[in-house]
N, C-alpha and C positions, 0 to 999 in steps of 0.2 A: 555679777552681770557677765553674761557669756558674750564672747566676741564672735560674731558671725564671720565665717570665712570670707576672705576677699574674693569676690567674683573674678577679679582679674587674674588671680592665681590659677584658676582652672583654665582660663584661656591661655595662660602662659605655659601650662603643662601640656596642652594639646599639640599634636604634631603639626607640621606645616600642612597647608591645604593640599599639596600634591600627594603627600602620603595619606592624607585622610580620604581622598578619592579612591586610591588604590585599596584601602582597607574596606570601604563600602562595597566595592565590586567583588570582593572575595565571598564565596558561598559560606553559609553557616551550617555545617554538617551536624552540629549538636542538636538541631531541631528536627532533622529528617528521620532519625531512627525511631523516635517515639511515634511519629505519624504513621510510618510503615507498619510498626507493630500493632497499632490500633486498627488499621485496615485489615490485617490478617485475622485479628481476633473477631472483627465484625463478620468477615467471610465465613470463618469457622462456625460462629454463632448462627449465621443464616443457614449453613449446611445442616447443622444439628436440628434447627427448627424445621427445615424441609424434610429431613428423615423422619422426625417425629410426626409431622403432618401426613407423610406417606404411610407410615405405620398405622396411624389413626384411620386413614382412609381405607387401607387394606383390611383393618379389623372390622370397620363398618361394612365393607363389601362382604367379608366372610360371614358376618352375622346375618346380613341380608340373604346371602346364598343359603345359609343353614335354615333360615326361616322359610324360604321358598321351598327347599327340599322337604322340610317338615310338613308344609302344607300339601305338597304333592304326595308325600307318603300317606298323609291322612286321607286325601282323596282316593288314592289307590286302595287303601285299606277299606274305605267305605264301599268302593266299587266291588272289591273282592267279597265283602260281606253280602252285598246285594246279590252278586252272582252265586254265592254259596247258598243263600236263602232260596233264590230261584231254582237252583239245581236240586236242593232238597225238596222243594215243593213239586218240581217236575218228577223227581224220583218217586215221591210219595204218590203222586197221581198215577204214574205208570204202574206202581205196585197195586194200587187199587183197581186199575183197569185189568191188569193181569189176573188179579184175584176174581174180579167179576167174570172175566172170560172163562177162567177155570170153573167157577161155579156154574156158569151157563152150560159149559161143556159137560159137566157132570150131570146136570139136569137132562140134557138132551140124550146122553148115553142111557140114562135110566128110562127115558121115554122110548128110546129106540129098542132097548131090550124088552120093554113091555109090548111094543107094537111090532116086533120083528117078524112075527108070523104074518101079520096082515100087510105089512109094507114091503115084504121081501120082493114080491113081483114088481111093484112100482119102482123100487130101487134098482132092480135089474134092468127095467125098461129105461130108466133115466141114465144108467151107466152105458147101456147100448147106444142110446141117442147121443150121449156125450162122446162116445167113442167114434160114432159115425161122423159127428161134427168135426172132431179132431182129424179124422182121416180125410174128410172133404177139404178142410183147411190146408192140410199137408199137401194134398194133390194140387190144389189151386196155387199154393206157394211154390211148389215144384215147377208147375207150368209157367208161372210168372218168371221164376229164375231162369228157366230154359229159354223163355222168350227174350229176356234181357241178354243172355249169353249169345243167342242167335243174332240179335241186333248188333252186339259188340263184334261178333265175328264178321257180319256183313260189312260193318264200318271198317274193320281191319282189312278185309278183302278189297273193299273199295279204295282204301288208302294205299294198299300195296299195288293195286292196279294203276292208280294215279302216279305213284312213284315210278312204277315200271314204264308208264307212258312218258313221264318226264325224262327218265333215263334214256328211253329210245329217242325222244326229241333232241336231247343233248348230244347223243351219239350222232344223230342225223346232222345236227348243226356243226359238230366237229368235222364230220365227213365233208359237209358242204364247204366249210372254211378251208379244209385241207385241199379240196378240189379247186376252190377259188384261188388259194395261194399257189397251187401248182400251175393253174392257168395263167395267173399274173406273172409268175416267174418265167413261164414259157413265152408269154407275150413280150416281156422285157428282153428276153434273150433274142427274140426275133427282131425287136426294135433296135437292139444294139447291133445286130448283124446288118440291118438296113440303114444304119445311121449315116447321115450325109455330112461331109466335112465342108464347112462354109467359113472362109477366112481363118482357117486354123482352128475352128471351133466345131466340135462334133455335135450334131443336132439329131436327136431321135424324133422322128415324125410320127404323130398319131393320125392314122387314116380313118379311124372310126371311133365310136364310143368305147369299145373294148380296149383299144390301144390307149385312149386318153385316160381311162380308169386305171390302167396299169402304170402310166406315168404318174398319176396322182398318188398311187400306192407307194411309189418309189420315194416320194416325200422330199425331193430335192428342189422343186420349183412349184410356184402357184400357177394355176391355169384358169383363164377367163374366156368362156365361150361367147361368141357374138354372132348375130345375124345383122348384116350391114346392107342397108338399101341405098340406092343412089339418090343423094340429096345435095342441095347447095351448101348446107352447113355440115361441118365435120361432127362426128359423133365420138363421145368419150368411151374408150375401152380401157379399163384399168386406169392407168395414169397417163395415157397418151391419147391423142386425137387422130381419128382416121376418117377420111372422106373418100367414098367410092367414086372414081371418075369414069370408069368403063368396065363392063362385064360382057364377055363373049363366051356364052356357054357352048357354042358350036365348036370352037377351037380350045376351050378350057383355058382362057386367058382373061386377065383382069389388070386394071391399073388403079392405084390408090395414091392419095396424098397423105403423108404421114407427118404429124407434128409432135416433136418430143423436145423438151428443154427449150421451148419457144423457137425451135428450128424446124422449118418446113421443107420436106423433101418429097420428090415424086418417085414412086416405084411403078415402072411401066412394064406392061406385057409380061406379068408374072403368071406362071402356070399353076395348075392345081397341085397341092402337096409340095410346092416349092417354098422352102422357108425363107422368110425375110428377116435377116439378123441385123440388129442395130444396137448401139450403145447409148446409154444415158448417163447423166452425172450422178444418178442415185445408186448405181451399182457398178462394180468392176466386171461383172458378168453380163453378157449381152441379153437383150430381149429377143423373142422370136415370135413372128406372126406366120401362121400356117392356115391356108384356106383349103377346106376339104370339099366344098360344094359351090358351084357357080351356076347361077340362074340369070334370067334376064333382069338386068338392073339390080341384082342382089348377089351377095356372097355370104358364106357361112364358114366359120372356122374357130380358131382359138388363139389367144395371146398367152405366151409363156413368159412368166416374170420370175427372176431370181428371188429366192427367199432371203438371201443375205444382202442387206442394203447398207449404204454408206450413211452413217449418222451425220446429220447436218449440224 
C-alpha cells in the first residue's frame, strides 16, 4: 500500500505569500524564444510562397505573350503569303498584257509595212495636222503664260505704287507732326514769355484755341472749356460751381460767383484774359479760370485744373 504524499507538506514547502507574488510578476523568458522563432519561420515560408506565386504568374504571362506573338506571326505570314500571291498574279497579268501588246505591235508593224505605200500620204497628213495642233497649243500656252506674267507685273506695279503712296503719306504725316511740334514749341515759348505772375504763381494764359492746344500738349494740367450764361443757378465747371453775375462786353469786364470747397466768393470786375487763381483742398497747386470772350449775359473761357491731386 502506497502512502500518498501529505498535501500539507507541499504547502509547507511553498514560500511565503510575499515571495510568491514577486515570483509571479517576473517574466518567463524560456517561452519567448520559441514563439519568436516560429514567427520568423512563418514569415520566410510566406515569402517563399509569394516568390513561387510570382514566378508562376510571370511564367504564365510569358507563355501568354509567346502565344500572342505566335498568333501575330501566323497572321503576318498569312498576310505576306496573300500579298505574294497577289503580287505574283499581278506580275503574271502584267506579263500577259505586255506580251499581248508586243503581239499587237508586231501585227500592226506587218500591216504598216504592207500598206506603207498607200498610207504614206495619209500618215504625213496626220503628222502635219498633229504638228500644227502642237504648235497652236504651244502658242496659246505661251500667250496664257505671258498674260499671267503681265497680270502679275501689273499687280506688282500697283502694289509698288500703293507702297510709294503710303510712304509719301507717312512722310507727309511726319512733316505735319514736325511742323505741329515746332508750332506748339513756339506757342509755348510765347506763352512762357507772356506768363503773368499772380500771388507768386506763374500763369500761362491761352488767348485762343491754338494757345489752349499748346498748353494741353504740355501735359501739366487739365483744361475744361466752358460757355457760361447768366442764370440764377450756378453751373458746374469741372469740380467747382460758377455763376455769372454780370457781363459787360463794351468794357470787357465781368463778375462771377465762385463756389469751391463749399466756400462762396465773388470775383468782381474781372477783365478779359485776366486769370482768376484760387486754391482748393484737393490740390496743392492752384486752379485757374481764364475768360477769353465776353458777350451780353454770357462769357466763354476755360478752367485749368492741376493733374496732381491730394488723395483723400
